[in-house]
Structures are given as structure tokens and as C-alpha cells.
Residue, then its C-alpha position, 0 to 999 in steps of 0.5 A: m535491538e532484540r529480535e522482537e523489536l526487529l520483527m516489530d519494526y519490519v512488520n510495521a514497515i510493511y504494514q504501513n506501506i500496505n496501509a498507504g495503498t489501501q488508504s489512498i484507494e479508499d480516498i480515491l474510489p468515490k471519485i471514480e465514475d467509470d465502473s470498469f476502472k472502479k472495479v480494477v482499483a477495487e481489485i487492487q485494494s482487495d490485494y492490499m487488504a489480503l496482505a494486511k491480514e497476512c501481516e496481522l496474522f504474522a504479528k499475532s503468531e509472533n505475539i507482537s501486539g500493536i502493529k501500527g498503520n499510518n498515523w493521522w498526519e500521514k492519513m491527512k496528507m494522503w487525503m489532502s493530496v487526493n482531494m487537492s489533485t482531483m478538485t478540478d480533474k477527476s478523469n481516469r487519467k488523473i486518478t491513474e496518475l495519482l495511483l501510479l505515483g503511489s504504487f511506484m513510491g510503495y515499490i521503492t519503499c519495499i526495496k528500501d525496507g527489504s534492504d533495511h531488514k535483511n535476515i530478520s524473517t523469511e516469512l516477512d520477506e515473503i510478504l514483502e515480495k508479495l507486496k512488490t509483486y502486487q505493486k508491479g501488477s497494479i502498475d500494469k493494470l493501471i497504465p492502460y487508463l492513462d490513454 
């Protein structure tokens, strides 16, 4: 693969991970009734959105056009998962559980993406590390809501 293709693949992997987080939070936020919990989840979403901007700026600086979020099928699966899981239980505990599962999956994906894209871009490595840090932080923020 050429360098441009490798960069595009790496930035897309990170961007799709971020998009999974923002999309699931977007689907979940309207279901949260507790204002303090809603604020925590909105802050987590804000962190993801800032990283999405970093990916977009990186792509622009490298003349990479068309970074892609998740396709409609992935979005539909997330939407259905959230709605089916919260149909009968919209408690903070249930919503926290869903968000934690997503954060853990996203963190695992970061580790795999880092391993799959070694020595391609230190700038993307830094964005990926930020994403891992945000995901760890969101896990720490969410765990108290399991009580």
C-alpha cells in the first residue's frame, strides 16, 4: 500500500471508532432523565467530537478526502441496540452499562488499530492515544452510575 492509502486507512479506523461513540451517545442522550448523568454523558460526547475534528483536520492537512464515518448499517445496528436495550429499562444503571460496553469495545479497537497501523503516522498515534485516554476517562466517569 502507498503511504496515502495507509494514512487513509488509519485515519478512517480512528474516525469510525470515534463516530461509534458519538452516534451511540446521540442515540442514548434523549433517554437519560437524570440531569447530572446527562451532563456527564454530554461531556464525554464533547470529547469525542473534539477528536473527530482533529481527525478531519489531519485528513485535510494530508490532502485526504473522504474520511468516512460508520455506514448506515452500523448506525442502524447501534440505534437498534440502544432502543431495544432501553425499551423496558431506562435507568441510569442500564444506560451506564450500555455506555461502558461501548467504551470497552472502543478501547479494545484502539489497541488493535494501533497494532495494525504501526509506524504510519506519529500524529495519528497521538490522536489514537487521546482517544484511549478519553475512553478510560469515560469509564471512570460512568462507573459510579452503576450504583
